[in-house]
BATOR-841589 format. One record per residue (C-alpha): residue in one letter; x, y negated, z; residue number from 1. Coordinates in Angstrom, 2 decimals. Example, Ala and Ser with C-alpha at 12.3 -4.5 7.8 and 13.67 -1.06 7.14 Angstrom:
# BATOR-841589
+----+---------+---------+---------+-----+
! aa !      c1 !      c2 !      c3 !   i !
+----+---------+---------+---------+-----+
!  a !   12.30 !    4.50 !    7.80 !   1 !
!  s !   13.67 !    1.06 !    7.14 !   2 !
+----+---------+---------+---------+-----+
//
This chain:
# BATOR-841589
+----+---------+---------+---------+-----+
! aa !      c1 !      c2 !      c3 !   i !
+----+---------+---------+---------+-----+
!  m !  -21.43 !  -32.00 !  -48.58 !   1 !
!  i !  -17.92 !  -30.95 !  -46.92 !   2 !
!  f !  -15.54 !  -27.82 !  -47.96 !   3 !
!  l !  -12.59 !  -25.97 !  -46.77 !   4 !
!  s !  -10.47 !  -24.65 !  -49.41 !   5 !
!  v !   -8.80 !  -20.89 !  -48.46 !   6 !
!  g !   -6.54 !  -20.52 !  -50.65 !   7 !
!  l !   -5.56 !  -17.00 !  -49.45 !   8 !
!  i !   -8.90 !  -15.63 !  -50.54 !   9 !
!  n !   -9.09 !  -14.40 !  -54.01 !  10 !
!  n !  -11.45 !  -16.59 !  -56.56 !  11 !
!  n !  -10.92 !  -20.00 !  -54.19 !  12 !
!  i !  -13.83 !  -18.92 !  -51.92 !  13 !
!  r !  -14.75 !  -22.40 !  -50.11 !  14 !
!  l !  -16.35 !  -21.83 !  -47.24 !  15 !
!  n !  -19.01 !  -24.37 !  -46.27 !  16 !
!  a !  -17.50 !  -26.39 !  -42.91 !  17 !
!  v !  -21.23 !  -27.09 !  -41.89 !  18 !
!  g !  -21.51 !  -23.69 !  -41.67 !  19 !
!  m !  -18.03 !  -22.82 !  -39.30 !  20 !
!  d !  -20.60 !  -22.86 !  -36.22 !  21 !
!  a !  -22.58 !  -20.34 !  -37.12 !  22 !
!  a !  -19.87 !  -17.64 !  -38.47 !  23 !
!  t !  -15.99 !  -17.95 !  -37.61 !  24 !
!  l !  -13.66 !  -16.49 !  -39.33 !  25 !
!  t !  -11.16 !  -15.43 !  -37.49 !  26 !
!  y !   -7.33 !  -15.41 !  -38.28 !  27 !
!  d !   -7.14 !  -11.34 !  -39.57 !  28 !
!  t !   -9.92 !  -12.38 !  -42.05 !  29 !
!  l !   -8.58 !  -15.01 !  -43.34 !  30 !
!  r !   -4.71 !  -12.76 !  -43.37 !  31 !
!  f !   -6.48 !   -9.97 !  -44.98 !  32 !
!  g !   -9.06 !  -12.62 !  -46.71 !  33 !
!  e !  -10.22 !   -9.88 !  -49.64 !  34 !
!  f !  -13.56 !  -10.67 !  -50.57 !  35 !
!  e !  -12.69 !  -10.26 !  -54.38 !  36 !
!  d !  -14.35 !   -9.28 !  -56.69 !  37 !
!  f !  -15.23 !   -5.07 !  -57.43 !  38 !
!  p !  -12.38 !   -3.93 !  -59.44 !  39 !
!  e !  -13.41 !   -3.51 !  -62.79 !  40 !
!  t !  -11.56 !    0.50 !  -63.47 !  41 !
!  s !  -12.95 !    4.32 !  -64.50 !  42 !
!  e !  -11.81 !    5.85 !  -61.07 !  43 !
!  p !  -15.20 !    6.66 !  -59.17 !  44 !
!  v !  -16.25 !    5.25 !  -56.36 !  45 !
!  w !  -16.86 !    6.92 !  -53.12 !  46 !
!  i !  -18.75 !    5.74 !  -50.39 !  47 !
!  l !  -20.18 !    8.06 !  -47.21 !  48 !
!  g !  -20.82 !   11.23 !  -49.26 !  49 !
!  k !  -21.84 !    8.83 !  -52.95 !  50 !
!  e !  -20.47 !    8.72 !  -56.13 !  51 !
!  f !  -20.29 !    5.93 !  -57.89 !  52 !
!  n !  -18.90 !    4.30 !  -61.49 !  53 !
!  a !  -17.49 !    1.20 !  -60.61 !  54 !
!  l !  -18.09 !    0.17 !  -64.99 !  55 !
!  t !  -21.81 !    0.11 !  -64.96 !  56 !
!  e !  -23.34 !    0.53 !  -61.61 !  57 !
!  r !  -21.71 !   -2.53 !  -59.61 !  58 !
!  d !  -25.43 !   -3.85 !  -59.06 !  59 !
!  d !  -25.38 !   -0.05 !  -57.02 !  60 !
!  i !  -22.31 !   -0.04 !  -54.97 !  61 !
!  l !  -22.83 !   -3.89 !  -54.25 !  62 !
!  s !  -26.72 !   -2.56 !  -52.58 !  63 !
!  d !  -24.95 !    0.61 !  -50.84 !  64 !
!  v !  -22.39 !   -1.77 !  -48.85 !  65 !
!  t !  -24.93 !   -4.17 !  -47.85 !  66 !
!  s !  -27.29 !   -1.50 !  -46.44 !  67 !
!  r !  -24.54 !   -0.53 !  -43.58 !  68 !
!  l !  -25.00 !   -1.75 !  -40.54 !  69 !
!  w !  -22.45 !   -4.72 !  -40.00 !  70 !
!  f !  -21.72 !   -5.61 !  -36.68 !  71 !
!  t !  -19.29 !   -8.51 !  -36.24 !  72 !
!  y !  -17.89 !   -9.97 !  -32.85 !  73 !
!  r !  -19.86 !  -12.39 !  -31.70 !  74 !
!  k !  -20.44 !  -15.46 !  -28.89 !  75 !
!  n !  -22.70 !  -17.02 !  -26.63 !  76 !
!  f !  -24.62 !  -13.59 !  -25.69 !  77 !
!  p !  -25.27 !  -12.63 !  -21.53 !  78 !
!  p !  -22.78 !  -11.99 !  -19.49 !  79 !
!  i !  -20.62 !   -8.95 !  -19.67 !  80 !
!  g !  -21.34 !   -7.38 !  -16.01 !  81 !
!  g !  -23.34 !  -10.48 !  -15.02 !  82 !
!  t !  -20.00 !  -12.19 !  -14.82 !  83 !
!  g !  -17.81 !  -11.11 !  -17.22 !  84 !
!  p !  -16.92 !  -12.71 !  -20.63 !  85 !
!  t !  -20.03 !  -13.75 !  -23.67 !  86 !
!  s !  -17.61 !  -13.08 !  -26.53 !  87 !
!  d !  -15.75 !  -10.60 !  -27.73 !  88 !
!  t !  -13.57 !  -12.31 !  -29.78 !  89 !
!  g !   -9.64 !  -10.22 !  -30.11 !  90 !
!  w !  -11.06 !   -7.77 !  -28.02 !  91 !
!  g !  -13.87 !   -6.15 !  -29.18 !  92 !
!  c !  -13.25 !   -5.26 !  -32.69 !  93 !
!  m !  -13.09 !   -1.30 !  -31.88 !  94 !
!  l !  -16.63 !   -1.46 !  -30.51 !  95 !
!  r !  -17.64 !   -2.68 !  -32.83 !  96 !
!  c !  -16.68 !   -0.55 !  -35.24 !  97 !
!  g !  -17.98 !    2.72 !  -32.92 !  98 !
!  q !  -21.25 !    0.45 !  -33.00 !  99 !
!  m !  -21.24 !    0.62 !  -37.08 ! 100 !
!  i !  -20.63 !    4.88 !  -37.01 ! 101 !
!  l !  -23.64 !    5.22 !  -34.97 ! 102 !
!  g !  -25.78 !    2.75 !  -36.63 ! 103 !
!  e !  -24.53 !    4.31 !  -39.77 ! 104 !
!  a !  -25.84 !    8.34 !  -37.94 ! 105 !
!  l !  -28.72 !    6.14 !  -36.48 ! 106 !
!  v !  -29.76 !    5.53 !  -40.27 ! 107 !
!  c !  -29.49 !    8.48 !  -41.62 ! 108 !
!  r !  -31.50 !   10.19 !  -38.99 ! 109 !
!  h !  -34.45 !    7.89 !  -39.31 ! 110 !
!  l !  -34.06 !    6.13 !  -42.59 ! 111 !
!  g !  -32.10 !    8.96 !  -44.76 ! 112 !
!  r !  -28.97 !    7.81 !  -46.50 ! 113 !
!  d !  -30.48 !    6.84 !  -49.19 ! 114 !
!  w !  -32.53 !    3.97 !  -47.80 ! 115 !
!  r !  -31.41 !    0.20 !  -49.11 ! 116 !
!  w !  -31.76 !   -2.99 !  -47.03 ! 117 !
!  v !  -33.15 !   -6.25 !  -49.20 ! 118 !
!  r !  -32.97 !   -9.51 !  -47.63 ! 119 !
!  d !  -36.01 !  -11.52 !  -46.31 ! 120 !
!  q !  -38.53 !   -8.16 !  -46.96 ! 121 !
!  p !  -40.61 !   -6.65 !  -44.59 ! 122 !
!  q !  -38.37 !   -4.07 !  -42.64 ! 123 !
!  r !  -39.55 !   -0.88 !  -41.53 ! 124 !
!  d !  -40.15 !    0.27 !  -37.75 ! 125 !
!  e !  -37.96 !    2.62 !  -37.87 ! 126 !
!  y !  -34.95 !   -0.08 !  -38.53 ! 127 !
!  i !  -35.83 !   -2.89 !  -36.58 ! 128 !
!  s !  -35.49 !   -0.16 !  -33.69 ! 129 !
!  i !  -32.04 !    0.84 !  -34.26 ! 130 !
!  l !  -31.66 !   -2.90 !  -34.80 ! 131 !
!  n !  -33.05 !   -3.43 !  -31.17 ! 132 !
!  a !  -30.54 !   -0.63 !  -30.23 ! 133 !
!  f !  -27.44 !   -2.75 !  -30.40 ! 134 !
!  l !  -28.28 !   -6.77 !  -29.34 ! 135 !
!  d !  -26.16 !   -7.92 !  -27.64 ! 136 !
!  k !  -28.00 !   -7.27 !  -23.73 ! 137 !
!  k !  -27.03 !   -4.27 !  -20.73 ! 138 !
!  d !  -30.75 !   -3.04 !  -22.10 ! 139 !
!  s !  -29.43 !   -1.93 !  -24.93 ! 140 !
!  y !  -28.73 !    0.99 !  -25.68 ! 141 !
!  y !  -25.65 !    0.87 !  -27.90 ! 142 !
!  s !  -24.88 !   -2.84 !  -27.25 ! 143 !
!  l !  -21.20 !   -3.88 !  -27.13 ! 144 !
!  h !  -22.62 !   -4.61 !  -22.94 ! 145 !
!  q !  -22.76 !   -1.06 !  -22.70 ! 146 !
!  i !  -19.89 !    0.48 !  -24.31 ! 147 !
!  a !  -17.30 !   -1.25 !  -22.26 ! 148 !
!  q !  -19.53 !   -1.28 !  -18.99 ! 149 !
!  m !  -19.37 !    2.70 !  -20.17 ! 150 !
!  g !  -15.61 !    1.85 !  -21.25 ! 151 !
!  v !  -14.41 !    1.15 !  -17.25 ! 152 !
!  g !  -15.04 !    4.93 !  -16.53 ! 153 !
!  e !  -12.58 !    5.96 !  -19.01 ! 154 !
!  g !  -10.42 !    3.47 !  -17.69 ! 155 !
!  k !  -10.34 !    0.75 !  -20.02 ! 156 !
!  p !  -11.37 !   -2.56 !  -17.98 ! 157 !
!  i !  -13.73 !   -4.60 !  -19.81 ! 158 !
!  g !  -12.03 !   -7.40 !  -22.43 ! 159 !
!  q !   -9.17 !   -4.51 !  -22.85 ! 160 !
!  w !   -9.05 !   -3.16 !  -26.69 ! 161 !
!  y !  -10.09 !    0.16 !  -27.19 ! 162 !
!  g !   -8.75 !    3.38 !  -29.65 ! 163 !
!  p !  -11.03 !    5.49 !  -31.33 ! 164 !
!  n !  -10.89 !    8.64 !  -28.86 ! 165 !
!  t !  -12.47 !    5.84 !  -26.09 ! 166 !
!  v !  -15.17 !    4.60 !  -28.07 ! 167 !
!  a !  -16.00 !    8.23 !  -29.58 ! 168 !
!  q !  -16.00 !    9.23 !  -25.79 ! 169 !
!  v !  -17.99 !    6.17 !  -24.31 ! 170 !
!  l !  -20.79 !    6.66 !  -27.69 ! 171 !
!  k !  -21.63 !   10.54 !  -26.77 ! 172 !
!  k !  -22.22 !    8.91 !  -22.81 ! 173 !
!  l !  -24.66 !    6.71 !  -24.51 ! 174 !
!  t !  -26.95 !    8.99 !  -26.62 ! 175 !
!  v !  -27.97 !   10.64 !  -23.57 ! 176 !
!  f !  -30.05 !    8.05 !  -23.25 ! 177 !
!  d !  -31.62 !    7.55 !  -26.28 ! 178 !
!  s !  -34.59 !    9.65 !  -25.95 ! 179 !
!  w !  -35.64 !    8.14 !  -29.14 ! 180 !
!  s !  -33.12 !   10.06 !  -31.29 ! 181 !
!  r !  -32.68 !   13.08 !  -29.79 ! 182 !
!  l !  -28.73 !   13.29 !  -30.89 ! 183 !
!  a !  -26.26 !   15.42 !  -30.32 ! 184 !
!  v !  -22.90 !   13.84 !  -30.00 ! 185 !
!  h !  -19.77 !   16.53 !  -30.23 ! 186 !
!  v !  -16.20 !   15.09 !  -29.72 ! 187 !
!  a !  -14.39 !   17.32 !  -31.20 ! 188 !
!  m !  -10.80 !   17.80 !  -29.67 ! 189 !
!  d !   -7.16 !   19.13 !  -30.18 ! 190 !
!  n !   -7.81 !   18.46 !  -33.62 ! 191 !
!  t !  -10.20 !   21.36 !  -33.37 ! 192 !
!  v !  -14.11 !   21.58 !  -34.33 ! 193 !
!  v !  -15.34 !   25.10 !  -33.04 ! 194 !
!  m !  -18.42 !   25.99 !  -34.14 ! 195 !
!  e !  -19.77 !   28.05 !  -31.28 ! 196 !
!  e !  -19.76 !   25.12 !  -29.55 ! 197 !
!  i !  -21.72 !   22.54 !  -31.90 ! 198 !
!  k !  -24.67 !   25.23 !  -32.05 ! 199 !
!  r !  -24.78 !   25.69 !  -28.30 ! 200 !
!  l !  -25.12 !   22.20 !  -28.43 ! 201 !
!  c !  -27.08 !   21.48 !  -30.75 ! 202 !
!  m !  -29.66 !   24.71 !  -30.50 ! 203 !
!  p !  -30.50 !   23.94 !  -26.54 ! 204 !
!  w !  -32.65 !   27.19 !  -26.77 ! 205 !
!  l !  -29.79 !   29.67 !  -27.66 ! 206 !
!  d !  -28.39 !   28.93 !  -23.32 ! 207 !
!  y !  -32.08 !   28.00 !  -22.20 ! 208 !
!  g !  -34.53 !   30.37 !  -23.20 ! 209 !
!  g !  -35.87 !   28.60 !  -26.25 ! 210 !
!  a !  -36.65 !   24.98 !  -24.09 ! 211 !
!  a !  -34.65 !   23.08 !  -26.62 ! 212 !
!  c !  -35.05 !   19.59 !  -24.41 ! 213 !
!  a !  -37.42 !   19.16 !  -21.37 ! 214 !
!  e !  -40.67 !   16.91 !  -21.76 ! 215 !
!  t !  -40.84 !   13.47 !  -21.21 ! 216 !
!  q !  -41.83 !   12.44 !  -17.96 ! 217 !
!  g !  -44.65 !    9.47 !  -17.81 ! 218 !
!  g !  -46.03 !    9.64 !  -21.42 ! 219 !
!  m !  -44.18 !    8.66 !  -24.32 ! 220 !
!  p !  -41.07 !    6.73 !  -23.63 ! 221 !
!  k !  -40.16 !    3.55 !  -24.74 ! 222 !
!  h !  -37.70 !    3.68 !  -27.79 ! 223 !
!  n !  -34.81 !    1.42 !  -27.44 ! 224 !
!  g !  -36.24 !   -1.21 !  -25.87 ! 225 !
!  c !  -39.28 !   -1.28 !  -28.40 ! 226 !
!  l !  -42.24 !    1.32 !  -27.96 ! 227 !
!  e !  -44.62 !   -0.60 !  -30.73 ! 228 !
!  g !  -43.54 !    0.62 !  -33.81 ! 229 !
!  a !  -41.15 !    3.26 !  -33.19 ! 230 !
!  c !  -41.60 !    5.83 !  -35.12 ! 231 !
!  a !  -42.15 !    9.32 !  -33.15 ! 232 !
!  l !  -40.41 !   12.65 !  -33.72 ! 233 !
!  a !  -42.47 !   15.64 !  -33.76 ! 234 !
!  e !  -41.37 !   18.29 !  -31.25 ! 235 !
!  e !  -40.59 !   20.61 !  -33.72 ! 236 !
!  e !  -38.46 !   18.96 !  -35.49 ! 237 !
!  t !  -35.80 !   18.66 !  -32.92 ! 238 !
!  t !  -36.68 !   21.92 !  -31.09 ! 239 !
!  l !  -34.77 !   23.90 !  -33.41 ! 240 !
!  w !  -31.69 !   22.41 !  -34.18 ! 241 !
!  k !  -30.79 !   18.42 !  -32.29 ! 242 !
!  p !  -29.45 !   16.15 !  -34.95 ! 243 !
!  l !  -25.39 !   16.45 !  -35.01 ! 244 !
!  v !  -22.48 !   13.57 !  -34.62 ! 245 !
!  l !  -19.60 !   14.84 !  -35.29 ! 246 !
!  l !  -16.54 !   12.87 !  -34.30 ! 247 !
!  i !  -13.18 !   14.02 !  -34.52 ! 248 !
!  p !  -10.13 !   11.89 !  -33.34 ! 249 !
!  l !   -7.05 !   12.49 !  -35.66 ! 250 !
!  r !   -3.25 !   11.36 !  -35.17 ! 251 !
!  l !   -2.13 !   11.51 !  -38.53 ! 252 !
!  g !    1.56 !   11.13 !  -38.02 ! 253 !
!  l !    3.41 !    9.20 !  -35.77 ! 254 !
!  s !    3.87 !    5.23 !  -36.92 ! 255 !
!  d !    2.83 !    5.40 !  -40.33 ! 256 !
!  i !   -0.07 !    8.14 !  -41.75 ! 257 !
!  n !    1.94 !   11.26 !  -43.25 ! 258 !
!  k !    1.36 !   10.97 !  -46.72 ! 259 !
!  a !    0.42 !   14.71 !  -47.29 ! 260 !
!  y !   -2.91 !   13.41 !  -45.64 ! 261 !
!  i !   -4.24 !   11.10 !  -47.68 ! 262 !
!  e !   -5.62 !   13.43 !  -50.39 ! 263 !
!  t !   -7.72 !   15.11 !  -47.27 ! 264 !
!  l !   -8.89 !   11.57 !  -45.90 ! 265 !
!  k !  -10.31 !   10.31 !  -49.40 ! 266 !
!  q !  -12.05 !   14.00 !  -49.47 ! 267 !
!  c !  -13.88 !   13.17 !  -46.64 ! 268 !
!  f !  -15.73 !   10.84 !  -48.44 ! 269 !
!  q !  -17.25 !   12.64 !  -50.46 ! 270 !
!  l !  -18.55 !   15.17 !  -48.37 ! 271 !
!  p !  -22.83 !   14.35 !  -47.89 ! 272 !
!  q !  -22.46 !   14.33 !  -44.76 ! 273 !
!  c !  -20.05 !   11.84 !  -44.47 ! 274 !
!  l !  -20.48 !    8.92 !  -41.41 ! 275 !
!  g !  -17.16 !    7.09 !  -42.49 ! 276 !
!  v !  -13.61 !    6.38 !  -40.50 ! 277 !
!  i !  -12.73 !    3.96 !  -37.60 ! 278 !
!  g !   -9.71 !    3.49 !  -37.49 ! 279 !
!  g !   -7.25 !   -0.19 !  -38.62 ! 280 !
!  k !   -3.82 !   -1.10 !  -38.28 ! 281 !
!  p !   -1.86 !   -3.18 !  -35.16 ! 282 !
!  n !   -4.62 !   -6.16 !  -34.37 ! 283 !
!  s !   -7.49 !   -5.00 !  -36.37 ! 284 !
!  a !  -10.36 !   -2.28 !  -36.22 ! 285 !
!  h !  -12.37 !   -1.82 !  -39.19 ! 286 !
!  y !  -15.11 !    0.97 !  -40.24 ! 287 !
!  f !  -14.17 !    1.96 !  -43.27 ! 288 !
!  i !  -16.62 !    3.69 !  -46.04 ! 289 !
!  g !  -15.17 !    4.95 !  -48.64 ! 290 !
!  y !  -12.56 !    4.68 !  -51.56 ! 291 !
!  v !  -11.29 !    3.66 !  -55.02 ! 292 !
!  g !   -8.85 !    4.69 !  -56.35 ! 293 !
!  d !   -5.66 !    4.57 !  -53.35 ! 294 !
!  e !   -7.72 !    1.52 !  -52.04 ! 295 !
!  l !  -10.04 !    2.51 !  -48.77 ! 296 !
!  i !  -12.69 !    0.41 !  -48.84 ! 297 !
!  y !  -13.79 !   -0.80 !  -45.35 ! 298 !
!  l !  -16.62 !   -3.63 !  -42.98 ! 299 !
!  d !  -14.31 !   -5.51 !  -41.21 ! 300 !
!  p !  -15.72 !   -6.89 !  -37.83 ! 301 !
!  h !  -13.16 !  -10.16 !  -37.70 ! 302 !
!  t !  -15.85 !  -12.29 !  -38.60 ! 303 !
!  t !  -17.24 !  -14.27 !  -35.00 ! 304 !
!  q !  -21.45 !  -14.26 !  -35.00 ! 305 !
!  p !  -23.92 !  -16.59 !  -32.26 ! 306 !
!  a !  -24.96 !  -13.77 !  -30.59 ! 307 !
!  v !  -28.97 !  -12.67 !  -31.64 ! 308 !
!  e !  -32.39 !  -12.89 !  -29.72 ! 309 !
!  p !  -35.49 !  -10.95 !  -30.96 ! 310 !
!  c !  -38.39 !  -13.22 !  -32.15 ! 311 !
!  e !  -41.37 !  -13.60 !  -30.27 ! 312 !
!  d !  -43.15 !  -11.05 !  -32.73 ! 313 !
!  s !  -39.89 !   -8.32 !  -31.88 ! 314 !
!  q !  -38.83 !   -8.82 !  -35.50 ! 315 !
!  v !  -34.57 !   -8.75 !  -35.49 ! 316 !
!  p !  -33.43 !  -12.07 !  -38.11 ! 317 !
!  d !  -31.24 !   -9.25 !  -39.56 ! 318 !
!  h !  -29.64 !  -10.83 !  -42.46 ! 319 !
!  t !  -26.04 !  -11.38 !  -40.27 ! 320 !
!  y !  -26.05 !   -7.90 !  -39.61 ! 321 !
!  h !  -25.56 !   -7.19 !  -43.20 ! 322 !
!  s !  -22.15 !   -7.54 !  -44.93 ! 323 !
!  q !  -23.41 !   -9.85 !  -48.27 ! 324 !
!  h !  -19.69 !  -10.03 !  -49.94 ! 325 !
!  p !  -18.12 !   -7.73 !  -51.55 ! 326 !
!  p !  -16.61 !   -5.36 !  -49.24 ! 327 !
!  c !  -12.97 !   -5.46 !  -48.05 ! 328 !
!  r !  -10.36 !   -3.39 !  -49.45 ! 329 !
!  m !   -6.80 !   -2.04 !  -48.41 ! 330 !
!  h !   -5.03 !    0.05 !  -49.48 ! 331 !
!  i !   -4.51 !    3.97 !  -47.76 ! 332 !
!  c !   -1.12 !    4.19 !  -46.39 ! 333 !
!  e !   -1.88 !    0.89 !  -44.25 ! 334 !
!  i !   -3.62 !    2.71 !  -42.01 ! 335 !
!  d !   -2.91 !    3.41 !  -38.56 ! 336 !
!  p !   -2.36 !    7.20 !  -37.68 ! 337 !
!  s !   -4.94 !    7.11 !  -35.01 ! 338 !
!  i !   -8.53 !    7.32 !  -35.93 ! 339 !
!  a !  -11.51 !    9.07 !  -35.57 ! 340 !
!  v !  -13.61 !   10.33 !  -38.33 ! 341 !
!  g !  -17.22 !   10.99 !  -38.16 ! 342 !
!  f !  -20.11 !   13.57 !  -39.68 ! 343 !
!  f !  -23.73 !   13.82 !  -39.28 ! 344 !
!  c !  -25.92 !   16.65 !  -39.96 ! 345 !
!  r !  -29.64 !   16.54 !  -39.46 ! 346 !
!  t !  -30.45 !   20.48 !  -39.83 ! 347 !
!  e !  -28.41 !   24.01 !  -39.70 ! 348 !
!  d !  -28.87 !   24.11 !  -43.01 ! 349 !
!  d !  -26.28 !   21.09 !  -43.11 ! 350 !
!  f !  -23.80 !   22.14 !  -40.87 ! 351 !
!  d !  -23.29 !   25.23 !  -42.38 ! 352 !
!  d !  -22.82 !   23.10 !  -45.75 ! 353 !
!  w !  -20.49 !   21.12 !  -44.35 ! 354 !
!  c !  -18.47 !   24.05 !  -42.50 ! 355 !
!  m !  -18.37 !   26.23 !  -46.34 ! 356 !
!  r !  -16.95 !   22.54 !  -47.42 ! 357 !
!  i !  -14.03 !   22.01 !  -45.09 ! 358 !
!  r !  -13.01 !   25.54 !  -45.84 ! 359 !
!  k !  -12.74 !   25.04 !  -48.94 ! 360 !
!  l !  -11.20 !   22.13 !  -49.09 ! 361 !
!  s !   -8.58 !   23.95 !  -47.09 ! 362 !
!  h !   -8.19 !   26.13 !  -48.81 ! 363 !
!  t !   -7.32 !   23.39 !  -52.13 ! 364 !
!  r !   -3.96 !   21.76 !  -52.47 ! 365 !
!  g !   -2.79 !   18.56 !  -52.63 ! 366 !
!  g !   -2.90 !   17.91 !  -49.36 ! 367 !
!  l !   -2.99 !   19.75 !  -45.25 ! 368 !
!  p !   -5.77 !   20.01 !  -43.43 ! 369 !
!  m !   -6.61 !   17.41 !  -41.16 ! 370 !
!  f !   -8.18 !   19.58 !  -38.16 ! 371 !
!  e !   -9.08 !   23.28 !  -38.07 ! 372 !
!  l !  -12.45 !   24.97 !  -37.98 ! 373 !
!  v !  -12.88 !   27.56 !  -35.64 ! 374 !
!  d !  -16.31 !   29.96 !  -34.90 ! 375 !
!  r !  -14.86 !   29.92 !  -31.69 ! 376 !
!  q !  -12.40 !   28.66 !  -28.65 ! 377 !
!  p !   -9.17 !   29.36 !  -29.17 ! 378 !
!  s !   -7.88 !   31.80 !  -26.19 ! 379 !
!  h !   -5.40 !   28.53 !  -25.26 ! 380 !
!  f !   -7.90 !   26.31 !  -24.91 ! 381 !
!  a !   -8.72 !   25.99 !  -21.24 ! 382 !
!  s !  -12.41 !   27.05 !  -20.83 ! 383 !
!  s !  -15.31 !   24.75 !  -19.81 ! 384 !
!  v !  -13.61 !   21.45 !  -20.31 ! 385 !
!  d !  -15.49 !   18.67 !  -19.89 ! 386 !
!  v !  -13.88 !   15.62 !  -21.82 ! 387 !
!  l !  -15.73 !   13.56 !  -19.33 ! 388 !
!  n !  -14.68 !   14.27 !  -16.40 ! 389 !
!  l !  -11.31 !   15.08 !  -16.93 ! 390 !
!  t !   -9.13 !   13.71 !  -13.88 ! 391 !
!  t !   -7.92 !   10.79 !  -13.86 ! 392 !
!  d !   -3.94 !   11.44 !  -14.89 ! 393 !
!  f !   -5.11 !   13.24 !  -17.23 ! 394 !
!  s !   -7.84 !   11.15 !  -19.16 ! 395 !
!  d !   -4.69 !    8.57 !  -19.01 ! 396 !
!  r !   -2.61 !   10.90 !  -21.00 ! 397 !
!  l !   -4.80 !   11.92 !  -23.81 ! 398 !
!  e !   -5.58 !    8.40 !  -23.63 ! 399 !
!  r !   -2.15 !    7.33 !  -24.85 ! 400 !
!  f !   -1.28 !   10.42 !  -27.06 ! 401 !
!  f !   -3.90 !    8.95 !  -29.53 ! 402 !
!  d !   -4.42 !    5.98 !  -29.27 ! 403 !
!  s !   -0.37 !    5.17 !  -28.79 ! 404 !
!  e !   -0.77 !    1.49 !  -31.01 ! 405 !
!  d !   -2.47 !    0.08 !  -28.04 ! 406 !
!  e !    0.37 !   -1.40 !  -26.72 ! 407 !
!  e !    0.59 !   -3.35 !  -30.22 ! 408 !
!  f !   -2.44 !   -4.75 !  -30.08 ! 409 !
!  e !   -2.65 !   -8.63 !  -28.46 ! 410 !
!  i !   -5.49 !   -9.67 !  -26.72 ! 411 !
!  l !   -6.29 !  -13.16 !  -28.00 ! 412 !
!  s !   -8.02 !  -15.50 !  -25.37 ! 413 !
!  l !  -11.93 !  -15.94 !  -25.36 ! 414 !
+----+---------+---------+---------+-----+
//
């Protein structure tokens, strides 16, 4: 058997050359090469709102990380738009990070934060429906195809690298069509979260006389392209509060992160509502899920794998959607200052609890608040601004503000 030694990876990890067609490690993966064992440290490990002990709960940490959905580059999928790319290698990393943060929201929505994935074990129908929503084909709600084509409306041609703000805006648009999850997605702009706006979004009856959502016409909808086995939600569950996905695009410095924000960013991973952070560094977008000490823990999309097709029984071969090696880590000072932070609030009580925690954080010493939480829209905000319907000129300037690092990214050949 032939092996390829990779000296950049700790512990001399060796990759089976026979399997290189199944999973291609890109330059970024080899360069950062952080498939090392998790550190033995007495410092707490925080992953998406849960605290672990690295000395006594190593297996629990790895199980939690492995259970997160891991979306990577894919190849040999149907051409985007019928004639476009059949692989997103070199340009789709931020799109994949967007899929991961939304995938985490769907897991929390339908399976719960404590759900765990076990390889080669029967999976719940809700889990299969979630995976179907991300398959690389045009009729999956959150596929690369849908994100890339919806991004055209945000001024991003297919094949161009996205910044965190663009991904957040596109995800907001796509969730409108997901009648199964019935999420309310709010993208908070200008570093400001307005509580009144969110409550009106999540409780439509406040504005529309008690009608939280329109009745589904024509019978039960087809859930994420997979009706059979999908767990229909009780109508009363989403009448009083539509589960909230809150995405906050931020810029925490000019070319480097302002160190005054570091402790505040770390504290976000301690919140039980945390969905993680999408961002990275030039040439590498990552999905950050936690931290230990001064290192961020993240999932890396820079591995190219073949596109997946469902089996005849509608089951999805799912082992390539879960990272089964120790998570990657990088020093927090290396993160690019342009990020988007995500939170999930299943109920109004969850949102109220999040607001209380954010306000407490804003009064603690050791760091600057990353964003402002206000009860009502400030007077200096333009009234009734719809970010999704901005003029092209203003939208371009807004994108350059949040994603000024875009020009530093190199688009690799497909």
